[in-house]
N, C-alpha and C positions, 0 to 999 in steps of 0.2 A: 429301789434302790437296791444293785446289785454287790454283793458281797466279794467277789472275784469279777475285778476290772483291770486295764492295763495299769493305772497308779496302784495297785495294789499290791500284784506284781513286780514290779518296779521296785516298790520298794521293799518288799519281800526277797527280792535278788539281792539288791544291796545289802541287805541287813545280815544274810547270806554270806556274801562276798567279806565284808567285815569282821562277823565272828569267825570263818575261817580262820582268817587271817590272824585275829586274836590269839586265837586256841593254839595257832602253829607256833607261834611267838611265844606261848608260854610253856608249851612241850618242849621246847629248844632248851627253855630257860631251868627248866627242869630237870632234866639231863644232865649226871654229872659229868665234868669235863675235863678231858683227858691231859694229863700232864705234860707239858712238852717239852721237859729235859728228857724223862724214858720214854715216851710216848708209849704207858700205860696207862689207863685206866687207875682212877681212883681208888683207893681201897672201901669205899662206901658202895661203888658198884660191882667190885668183886666179891663181897659179901652179899650184897643180893642176890648176883646171881646164883651163888652156890645155892643159897637158904632158897630160892626158887628150887634149882636141882631136886635138893632134897623133899620139898615140900611133893613135887610132883612123883619121885619114886615111891616116896609115902603113898600117894594116892594109889599108886599103880597096886603096888603091893597088897592093900587093903581089900583095891576091887577087886582084885585078879583071889584073895584068897576068900573071898567071902559067901558069894556064890555060883557054886559049881554045878547045883541042880535046878536051875532054873529054866524054864520052859517047856 
């Protein structure tokens, strides 16, 4: 009995397509929508973007200040 055969390959391919479609749908639903009246993203998306930028800036500052003598 072979583990890899055409039937299993077909089932795996179908599961991959269905899973990919489902994950795309869930990802689109999770993204905050743009307000149609003002054409601006909602405030939670803006706050998340600002928090992410602050986190990246903090990481870079700490990483640059900590290890100058390595190597």
